[in-house]
Steps between C-alpha positions, in 0.01 A plus 500: 500500500343821370121513498279755324126563517339576164162677507341576160241776538242663276275763661537359851544821702260380772685180589858502370646676805362234736663224298831689489482570875478128569821409319717811512603450864559125474872429555480201266409723204778714356297714262137576422426589139163633384453505125251776425345361183369821344270592789287812470459551873747554790625141514865598444487775762338278762750219440798734521370658820477150651867435422497307173727555205257594223554424133266695272388348172388762248184312411311196619689198365335224703607290795746281312699800380488658847632184666783470249591868543518455876716190484731655239554797731631285786787258554309307768518121501150449644181699439168534674224610263203678659188666365459867586137462606546246779300524821617352830856417395739451793866411546417137584320459166803630313735272692281195442559550128864607521642249749469182287676675209765657723569156650520349148226252583302611192548717192172690529216546746148613413299680767127424518235703683308323776247629753523848354194577287269238359525600133878540493546176694275319252683647200832362622354163590371471143809646330802489733751547218370853438621624838732800477662430836821304442859457610749358252860473393619752245569247227142376498384824339808602305492164320152565357532658158236762422367532854459874450236425235281284724318791671254335745622158392830546687404278796384220270826532305701464821302197613522329160873561475556353845292193415667447162847517654442283805533786749375465855187704573325532836157653560484700825181617672470869591240519780279811511659654188288626212508769236279768353299345219488658155127566533565700818763713329333554165131435558302200379535568128859629509607214726332244276680640194834500684443142611423395143827658386686305768345171386576593138870542584504164678326320213732663245804382693366146527419487128842635410666249730298213353596586140860591571610361839867563437460870422443586865809325629867565451 
């Protein structure tokens, strides 16, 4: 069973190498793919130095497009999706998400922060389906039509598709893991604007799904 790690990244030069370092030496993972989604910093260089295969996108296309590009570039049967700004990620966290999918006990796992940082813990308690940390079978994503257009709604699209099709989903706790918040990267105003864009993408996906449920499924 071939397994690939997919790490979408946009201006994450400070943290991407640490995430890559965690997975690149794991014998269970056959390839580590960083999709550089139009970054303007040294994200691609840092990821490549850490040992990842880097795919450069000419401009920022959004997370949905980056995830699809990464999956299309690999023939892996199972994927682990990780954010590039994670803090505290360790091998045991990755395996806690991967193992149930590898063992065919479930079709997808969703990793949730716990005992990391108060605000990021709270965000995932309130909205667990927005977590970007997931392991899943290839067909779960390739069966979703238009996933490249979901941008920040990609995780919601994956969760909805799994629910609609009776797939088995397991939520897994990731102790002491967190991530760098948008406000820390971009400042209070820039982070707030970025967060609003994320919520806009999620709402747009949900509205589209409500009016045309079949359009997002093959």
